[in-house]
Biopython code that builds the backbone (N, CA, C, O; Angstrom):
import numpy as np
from Bio.PDB.StructureBuilder import StructureBuilder

atoms = [
    (1, "UNK", "N", (0.846, -1.193, 0.000)),
    (1, "UNK", "CA", (0.000, 0.000, 0.000)),
    (1, "UNK", "C", (0.886, 1.250, 0.000)),
    (1, "UNK", "O", (1.916, 1.287, 0.673)),
    (2, "UNK", "N", (0.487, 2.248, -0.743)),
    (2, "UNK", "CA", (1.160, 3.535, -0.778)),
    (2, "UNK", "C", (1.090, 4.161, 0.614)),
    (2, "UNK", "O", (0.005, 4.260, 1.187)),
    (3, "UNK", "N", (2.225, 4.584, 1.166)),
    (3, "UNK", "CA", (2.234, 5.091, 2.542)),
    (3, "UNK", "C", (1.412, 6.361, 2.706)),
    (3, "UNK", "O", (1.052, 6.721, 3.827)),
    (4, "UNK", "N", (1.113, 7.041, 1.615)),
    (4, "UNK", "CA", (0.279, 8.243, 1.697)),
    (4, "UNK", "C", (-1.206, 7.903, 1.782)),
    (4, "UNK", "O", (-2.017, 8.766, 2.120)),
    (5, "UNK", "N", (-1.569, 6.675, 1.484)),
    (5, "UNK", "CA", (-2.972, 6.297, 1.363)),
    (5, "UNK", "C", (-3.514, 5.524, 2.563)),
    (5, "UNK", "O", (-4.522, 4.830, 2.432)),
    (6, "UNK", "N", (-2.877, 5.622, 3.722)),
    (6, "UNK", "CA", (-3.353, 4.910, 4.914)),
    (6, "UNK", "C", (-4.811, 5.275, 5.194)),
    (6, "UNK", "O", (-5.184, 6.446, 5.129)),
    (7, "UNK", "N", (-5.629, 4.277, 5.503)),
    (7, "UNK", "CA", (-7.034, 4.493, 5.832)),
    (7, "UNK", "C", (-7.166, 4.640, 7.345)),
    (7, "UNK", "O", (-6.930, 3.684, 8.084)),
    (8, "UNK", "N", (-7.538, 5.815, 7.805)),
    (8, "UNK", "CA", (-7.627, 6.076, 9.237)),
    (8, "UNK", "C", (-8.709, 5.240, 9.917)),
    (8, "UNK", "O", (-8.670, 5.060, 11.134)),
    (9, "UNK", "N", (-9.655, 4.739, 9.169)),
    (9, "UNK", "CA", (-10.729, 3.930, 9.744)),
    (9, "UNK", "C", (-10.266, 2.509, 10.083)),
    (9, "UNK", "O", (-10.822, 1.867, 10.974)),
    (10, "UNK", "N", (-9.259, 2.029, 9.377)),
    (10, "UNK", "CA", (-8.842, 0.642, 9.579)),
    (10, "UNK", "C", (-7.429, 0.500, 10.129)),
    (10, "UNK", "O", (-6.989, -0.615, 10.407)),
    (11, "UNK", "N", (-6.723, 1.587, 10.288)),
    (11, "UNK", "CA", (-5.329, 1.518, 10.730)),
    (11, "UNK", "C", (-5.232, 1.071, 12.191)),
    (11, "UNK", "O", (-6.052, 1.460, 13.023)),
    (12, "UNK", "N", (-4.233, 0.259, 12.489)),
    (12, "UNK", "CA", (-3.960, -0.171, 13.861)),
    (12, "UNK", "C", (-3.028, 0.859, 14.482)),
    (12, "UNK", "O", (-1.855, 0.941, 14.117)),
    (13, "UNK", "N", (-3.544, 1.638, 15.414)),
    (13, "UNK", "CA", (-2.785, 2.736, 16.019)),
    (13, "UNK", "C", (-1.488, 2.241, 16.646)),
    (13, "UNK", "O", (-0.508, 2.983, 16.699)),
    (14, "UNK", "N", (-1.468, 1.022, 17.113)),
    (14, "UNK", "CA", (-0.274, 0.497, 17.773)),
    (14, "UNK", "C", (0.835, 0.131, 16.785)),
    (14, "UNK", "O", (1.968, -0.134, 17.189)),
    (15, "UNK", "N", (0.510, 0.117, 15.502)),
    (15, "UNK", "CA", (1.519, -0.132, 14.476)),
    (15, "UNK", "C", (2.202, 1.165, 14.030)),
    (15, "UNK", "O", (3.193, 1.130, 13.299)),
    (16, "UNK", "N", (1.672, 2.297, 14.469)),
    (16, "UNK", "CA", (2.229, 3.593, 14.082)),
    (16, "UNK", "C", (3.308, 4.037, 15.062)),
    (16, "UNK", "O", (3.221, 3.762, 16.259)),
    (17, "UNK", "N", (4.318, 4.720, 14.554)),
    (17, "UNK", "CA", (5.352, 5.289, 15.417)),
    (17, "UNK", "C", (4.753, 6.436, 16.223)),
    (17, "UNK", "O", (3.971, 7.232, 15.702)),
    (18, "UNK", "N", (5.126, 6.513, 17.492)),
    (18, "UNK", "CA", (4.693, 7.624, 18.339)),
    (18, "UNK", "C", (5.762, 8.707, 18.248)),
    (18, "UNK", "O", (6.896, 8.515, 18.687)),
    (19, "UNK", "N", (5.390, 9.835, 17.679)),
    (19, "UNK", "CA", (6.348, 10.910, 17.419)),
    (19, "UNK", "C", (6.994, 11.438, 18.700)),
    (19, "UNK", "O", (8.072, 12.030, 18.651)),
    (20, "UNK", "N", (6.346, 11.230, 19.835)),
    (20, "UNK", "CA", (6.924, 11.682, 21.104)),
    (20, "UNK", "C", (8.172, 10.887, 21.466)),
    (20, "UNK", "O", (9.003, 11.354, 22.244)),
    (21, "UNK", "N", (8.306, 9.695, 20.909)),
    (21, "UNK", "CA", (9.446, 8.837, 21.218)),
    (21, "UNK", "C", (10.633, 9.045, 20.286)),
    (21, "UNK", "O", (11.694, 8.460, 20.502)),
    (22, "UNK", "N", (10.475, 9.856, 19.270)),
    (22, "UNK", "CA", (11.526, 10.036, 18.272)),
    (22, "UNK", "C", (12.492, 11.117, 18.745)),
    (22, "UNK", "O", (12.102, 12.247, 19.040)),
    (23, "UNK", "N", (13.752, 10.736, 18.806)),
    (23, "UNK", "CA", (14.825, 11.651, 19.210)),
    (23, "UNK", "C", (15.727, 11.901, 18.002)),
    (23, "UNK", "O", (16.208, 10.960, 17.370)),
    (24, "UNK", "N", (15.945, 13.153, 17.695)),
    (24, "UNK", "CA", (16.819, 13.522, 16.575)),
    (24, "UNK", "C", (18.003, 14.302, 17.127)),
    (24, "UNK", "O", (17.828, 15.250, 17.893)),
    (25, "UNK", "N", (19.201, 13.902, 16.740)),
    (25, "UNK", "CA", (20.421, 14.578, 17.184)),
    (25, "UNK", "C", (20.585, 15.876, 16.399)),
    (25, "UNK", "O", (20.922, 15.858, 15.216)),
    (26, "UNK", "N", (20.345, 16.991, 17.062)),
    (26, "UNK", "CA", (20.361, 18.292, 16.380)),
    (26, "UNK", "C", (21.765, 18.755, 16.015)),
    (26, "UNK", "O", (21.914, 19.773, 15.339)),
    (27, "UNK", "N", (22.793, 18.037, 16.443)),
    (27, "UNK", "CA", (24.154, 18.413, 16.065)),
    (27, "UNK", "C", (24.531, 17.869, 14.688)),
    (27, "UNK", "O", (25.548, 18.267, 14.120)),
    (28, "UNK", "N", (23.716, 16.964, 14.153)),
    (28, "UNK", "CA", (23.996, 16.384, 12.834)),
    (28, "UNK", "C", (23.514, 17.323, 11.733)),
    (28, "UNK", "O", (22.696, 18.212, 11.971)),
    (29, "UNK", "N", (24.034, 17.111, 10.526)),
    (29, "UNK", "CA", (23.638, 17.955, 9.402)),
    (29, "UNK", "C", (22.173, 17.703, 9.030)),
    (29, "UNK", "O", (21.587, 16.684, 9.396)),
    (30, "UNK", "N", (21.610, 18.646, 8.305)),
    (30, "UNK", "CA", (20.187, 18.625, 7.957)),
    (30, "UNK", "C", (19.769, 17.339, 7.248)),
    (30, "UNK", "O", (18.754, 16.744, 7.612)),
    (31, "UNK", "N", (20.521, 16.902, 6.253)),
    (31, "UNK", "CA", (20.152, 15.699, 5.508)),
    (31, "UNK", "C", (20.133, 14.467, 6.410)),
    (31, "UNK", "O", (19.259, 13.611, 6.274)),
    (32, "UNK", "N", (21.080, 14.377, 7.319)),
    (32, "UNK", "CA", (21.116, 13.250, 8.253)),
    (32, "UNK", "C", (19.921, 13.297, 9.185)),
    (32, "UNK", "O", (19.315, 12.261, 9.457)),
    (33, "UNK", "N", (19.566, 14.478, 9.684)),
    (33, "UNK", "CA", (18.403, 14.611, 10.570)),
    (33, "UNK", "C", (17.128, 14.192, 9.851)),
    (33, "UNK", "O", (16.289, 13.502, 10.430)),
    (34, "UNK", "N", (16.976, 14.597, 8.612)),
    (34, "UNK", "CA", (15.789, 14.216, 7.836)),
    (34, "UNK", "C", (15.749, 12.708, 7.647)),
    (34, "UNK", "O", (14.716, 12.076, 7.869)),
    (35, "UNK", "N", (16.868, 12.135, 7.238)),
    (35, "UNK", "CA", (16.933, 10.690, 7.008)),
    (35, "UNK", "C", (16.624, 9.917, 8.301)),
    (35, "UNK", "O", (15.877, 8.939, 8.271)),
    (36, "UNK", "N", (17.188, 10.348, 9.420)),
    (36, "UNK", "CA", (16.944, 9.668, 10.692)),
    (36, "UNK", "C", (15.485, 9.814, 11.137)),
    (36, "UNK", "O", (14.914, 8.879, 11.698)),
    (37, "UNK", "N", (14.882, 10.974, 10.890)),
    (37, "UNK", "CA", (13.468, 11.154, 11.232)),
    (37, "UNK", "C", (12.602, 10.195, 10.430)),
    (37, "UNK", "O", (11.732, 9.529, 10.990)),
    (38, "UNK", "N", (12.833, 10.120, 9.130)),
    (38, "UNK", "CA", (12.022, 9.250, 8.278)),
    (38, "UNK", "C", (12.224, 7.780, 8.653)),
    (38, "UNK", "O", (11.268, 7.005, 8.643)),
    (39, "UNK", "N", (13.445, 7.397, 8.979)),
    (39, "UNK", "CA", (13.686, 6.021, 9.419)),
    (39, "UNK", "C", (12.955, 5.723, 10.726)),
    (39, "UNK", "O", (12.404, 4.636, 10.897)),
    (40, "UNK", "N", (12.948, 6.675, 11.637)),
    (40, "UNK", "CA", (12.317, 6.466, 12.940)),
    (40, "UNK", "C", (10.794, 6.457, 12.846)),
    (40, "UNK", "O", (10.140, 5.648, 13.504)),
    (41, "UNK", "N", (10.227, 7.341, 12.041)),
    (41, "UNK", "CA", (8.769, 7.451, 11.966)),
    (41, "UNK", "C", (8.169, 6.390, 11.036)),
    (41, "UNK", "O", (6.977, 6.094, 11.119)),
    (42, "UNK", "N", (8.983, 5.830, 10.165)),
    (42, "UNK", "CA", (8.597, 4.789, 9.195)),
    (42, "UNK", "C", (7.655, 5.308, 8.117)),
    (42, "UNK", "O", (7.933, 5.135, 6.931)),
    (43, "UNK", "N", (6.568, 5.928, 8.492)),
    (43, "UNK", "CA", (5.635, 6.507, 7.532)),
    (43, "UNK", "C", (5.450, 7.981, 7.901)),
    (43, "UNK", "O", (4.673, 8.296, 8.803)),
    (44, "UNK", "N", (6.145, 8.876, 7.223)),
    (44, "UNK", "CA", (6.052, 10.291, 7.581)),
    (44, "UNK", "C", (4.694, 10.914, 7.265)),
    (44, "UNK", "O", (4.437, 12.060, 7.635)),
    (45, "UNK", "N", (3.831, 10.174, 6.588)),
    (45, "UNK", "CA", (2.498, 10.666, 6.270)),
    (45, "UNK", "C", (1.450, 10.232, 7.292)),
    (45, "UNK", "O", (0.353, 10.788, 7.328)),
    (46, "UNK", "N", (1.779, 9.247, 8.117)),
    (46, "UNK", "CA", (0.805, 8.753, 9.091)),
    (46, "UNK", "C", (1.557, 8.212, 10.302)),
    (46, "UNK", "O", (2.302, 7.238, 10.198)),
    (47, "UNK", "N", (1.357, 8.848, 11.443)),
    (47, "UNK", "CA", (2.006, 8.454, 12.680)),
    (47, "UNK", "C", (1.079, 8.843, 13.816)),
    (47, "UNK", "O", (-0.055, 9.256, 13.573)),
    (48, "UNK", "N", (1.533, 8.720, 15.031)),
    (48, "UNK", "CA", (0.664, 9.101, 16.146)),
    (48, "UNK", "C", (1.415, 9.950, 17.146)),
    (48, "UNK", "O", (2.646, 9.975, 17.182)),
    (49, "UNK", "N", (0.644, 10.638, 17.948)),
    (49, "UNK", "CA", (1.142, 11.386, 19.095)),
    (49, "UNK", "C", (0.270, 10.922, 20.253)),
    (49, "UNK", "O", (-0.847, 11.406, 20.434)),
    (50, "UNK", "N", (0.795, 9.971, 21.043)),
    (50, "UNK", "CA", (-0.027, 9.359, 22.084)),
    (50, "UNK", "C", (-1.117, 8.529, 21.443)),
    (50, "UNK", "O", (-0.837, 7.627, 20.653)),
    (51, "UNK", "N", (-2.363, 8.832, 21.783)),
    (51, "UNK", "CA", (-3.500, 8.094, 21.230)),
    (51, "UNK", "C", (-4.149, 8.808, 20.046)),
    (51, "UNK", "O", (-5.235, 8.428, 19.606)),
    (52, "UNK", "N", (-3.487, 9.833, 19.537)),
    (52, "UNK", "CA", (-4.031, 10.599, 18.413)),
    (52, "UNK", "C", (-3.282, 10.252, 17.136)),
    (52, "UNK", "O", (-2.060, 10.383, 17.071)),
    (53, "UNK", "N", (-4.014, 9.811, 16.125)),
    (53, "UNK", "CA", (-3.424, 9.504, 14.823)),
    (53, "UNK", "C", (-3.295, 10.802, 14.041)),
    (53, "UNK", "O", (-4.231, 11.598, 13.968)),
    (54, "UNK", "N", (-2.116, 11.000, 13.458)),
    (54, "UNK", "CA", (-1.836, 12.178, 12.643)),
    (54, "UNK", "C", (-1.637, 11.710, 11.206)),
    (54, "UNK", "O", (-0.795, 10.855, 10.935)),
    (55, "UNK", "N", (-2.411, 12.272, 10.294)),
    (55, "UNK", "CA", (-2.244, 11.976, 8.870)),
    (55, "UNK", "C", (-1.896, 13.276, 8.171)),
    (55, "UNK", "O", (-2.623, 14.263, 8.278)),
    (56, "UNK", "N", (-0.791, 13.271, 7.463)),
    (56, "UNK", "CA", (-0.277, 14.458, 6.793)),
    (56, "UNK", "C", (-0.571, 14.352, 5.304)),
    (56, "UNK", "O", (-0.344, 13.308, 4.692)),
    (57, "UNK", "N", (-1.072, 15.428, 4.729)),
    (57, "UNK", "CA", (-1.262, 15.468, 3.286)),
    (57, "UNK", "C", (-0.961, 16.877, 2.799)),
    (57, "UNK", "O", (-0.999, 17.836, 3.571)),
    (58, "UNK", "N", (-0.667, 16.988, 1.527)),
    (58, "UNK", "CA", (-0.280, 18.259, 0.928)),
    (58, "UNK", "C", (-1.057, 18.468, -0.355)),
    (58, "UNK", "O", (-1.421, 17.509, -1.036)),
    (59, "UNK", "N", (-1.308, 19.716, -0.677)),
    (59, "UNK", "CA", (-1.982, 20.003, -1.938)),
    (59, "UNK", "C", (-0.993, 19.831, -3.086)),
    (59, "UNK", "O", (0.216, 19.972, -2.900)),
    (60, "UNK", "N", (-1.498, 19.536, -4.236)),
    (60, "UNK", "CA", (-0.638, 19.343, -5.403)),
    (60, "UNK", "C", (0.064, 20.632, -5.805)),
    (60, "UNK", "O", (1.117, 20.591, -6.441)),
    (61, "UNK", "N", (-0.502, 21.765, -5.444)),
    (61, "UNK", "CA", (0.078, 23.045, -5.810)),
    (61, "UNK", "C", (1.117, 23.522, -4.792)),
    (61, "UNK", "O", (1.853, 24.469, -5.068)),
    (62, "UNK", "N", (1.189, 22.892, -3.634)),
    (62, "UNK", "CA", (2.082, 23.325, -2.566)),
    (62, "UNK", "C", (3.492, 22.790, -2.732)),
    (62, "UNK", "O", (3.827, 22.155, -3.732)),
    (63, "UNK", "N", (4.316, 23.067, -1.714)),
    (63, "UNK", "CA", (5.691, 22.599, -1.727)),
    (63, "UNK", "C", (5.733, 21.088, -1.522)),
    (63, "UNK", "O", (4.786, 20.489, -1.012)),
    (64, "UNK", "N", (6.841, 20.489, -1.925)),
    (64, "UNK", "CA", (7.006, 19.051, -1.743)),
    (64, "UNK", "C", (7.237, 18.731, -0.264)),
    (64, "UNK", "O", (7.668, 19.585, 0.511)),
    (65, "UNK", "N", (6.946, 17.507, 0.102)),
    (65, "UNK", "CA", (7.157, 17.063, 1.479)),
    (65, "UNK", "C", (8.634, 17.188, 1.844)),
    (65, "UNK", "O", (8.967, 17.572, 2.965)),
    (66, "UNK", "N", (9.508, 16.871, 0.915)),
    (66, "UNK", "CA", (10.944, 16.973, 1.162)),
    (66, "UNK", "C", (11.328, 18.419, 1.481)),
    (66, "UNK", "O", (12.091, 18.660, 2.416)),
    (67, "UNK", "N", (10.812, 19.374, 0.723)),
    (67, "UNK", "CA", (11.121, 20.785, 0.991)),
    (67, "UNK", "C", (10.593, 21.217, 2.351)),
    (67, "UNK", "O", (11.270, 21.951, 3.072)),
    (68, "UNK", "N", (9.405, 20.776, 2.704)),
    (68, "UNK", "CA", (8.825, 21.143, 3.996)),
    (68, "UNK", "C", (9.658, 20.562, 5.129)),
    (68, "UNK", "O", (9.923, 21.249, 6.115)),
    (69, "UNK", "N", (10.077, 19.298, 4.999)),
    (69, "UNK", "CA", (10.930, 18.699, 6.028)),
    (69, "UNK", "C", (12.270, 19.424, 6.117)),
    (69, "UNK", "O", (12.765, 19.670, 7.217)),
    (70, "UNK", "N", (12.854, 19.764, 4.988)),
    (70, "UNK", "CA", (14.131, 20.471, 5.005)),
    (70, "UNK", "C", (13.991, 21.818, 5.700)),
    (70, "UNK", "O", (14.860, 22.196, 6.486)),
    (71, "UNK", "N", (12.927, 22.540, 5.428)),
    (71, "UNK", "CA", (12.702, 23.822, 6.090)),
    (71, "UNK", "C", (12.518, 23.625, 7.592)),
    (71, "UNK", "O", (13.049, 24.388, 8.399)),
    (72, "UNK", "N", (11.756, 22.590, 7.957)),
    (72, "UNK", "CA", (11.511, 22.313, 9.372)),
    (72, "UNK", "C", (12.813, 22.027, 10.115)),
    (72, "UNK", "O", (13.062, 22.604, 11.173)),
    (73, "UNK", "N", (13.642, 21.142, 9.568)),
    (73, "UNK", "CA", (14.873, 20.753, 10.246)),
    (73, "UNK", "C", (15.973, 21.811, 10.111)),
    (73, "UNK", "O", (16.983, 21.739, 10.810)),
    (74, "UNK", "N", (15.792, 22.771, 9.239)),
    (74, "UNK", "CA", (16.755, 23.868, 9.116)),
    (74, "UNK", "C", (16.400, 25.038, 10.021)),
    (74, "UNK", "O", (17.226, 25.921, 10.252)),
    (75, "UNK", "N", (15.209, 25.049, 10.519)),
    (75, "UNK", "CA", (14.717, 26.150, 11.352)),
    (75, "UNK", "C", (15.518, 26.240, 12.643)),
    (75, "UNK", "O", (15.775, 25.218, 13.279)),
    (76, "UNK", "N", (15.920, 27.453, 13.044)),
    (76, "UNK", "CA", (16.659, 27.634, 14.295)),
    (76, "UNK", "C", (15.898, 27.131, 15.529)),
    (76, "UNK", "O", (16.520, 26.691, 16.496)),
    (77, "UNK", "N", (14.579, 27.190, 15.506)),
    (77, "UNK", "CA", (13.788, 26.744, 16.655)),
    (77, "UNK", "C", (13.939, 25.249, 16.894)),
    (77, "UNK", "O", (13.751, 24.784, 18.018)),
    (78, "UNK", "N", (14.277, 24.484, 15.851)),
    (78, "UNK", "CA", (14.428, 23.035, 15.975)),
    (78, "UNK", "C", (15.857, 22.634, 16.300)),
    (78, "UNK", "O", (16.194, 21.451, 16.259)),
    (79, "UNK", "N", (16.684, 23.589, 16.617)),
    (79, "UNK", "CA", (18.062, 23.315, 16.996)),
    (79, "UNK", "C", (18.295, 23.505, 18.487)),
    (79, "UNK", "O", (19.405, 23.298, 18.977)),
    (80, "UNK", "N", (17.265, 23.894, 19.199)),
    (80, "UNK", "CA", (17.417, 24.126, 20.648)),
    (80, "UNK", "C", (17.190, 22.880, 21.432)),
    (80, "UNK", "O", (17.279, 22.898, 22.659)),
]
sb = StructureBuilder()
sb.init_structure("model")
sb.init_model(0)
sb.init_chain("A")
sb.init_seg("    ")
for serial, (resi, resn, name, xyz) in enumerate(atoms, 1):
    if name == "N":
        sb.init_residue(resn, " ", resi, " ")
    sb.init_atom(name, np.array(xyz, "f"), 0.0, 1.0, " ", f" {name:<3s}", serial, name[0])
structure = sb.get_structure()
């Protein structure tokens, strides 16, 4: 199944990564942080925060997911 197409009605919440448990080493370069985040979350389009399922989607006219992640991990606020 395409990782973007997870069905929230049938998904097993316990199979999703809990984003609260993901630790990223902010001393590493941006590309490494992105790669480690994606490896840890497994499906960057569908994960959970506690008992809440989070499904991420983007409009076709918007920026790519890769660009959004790069901006997020490059932000000074995410280096503290």
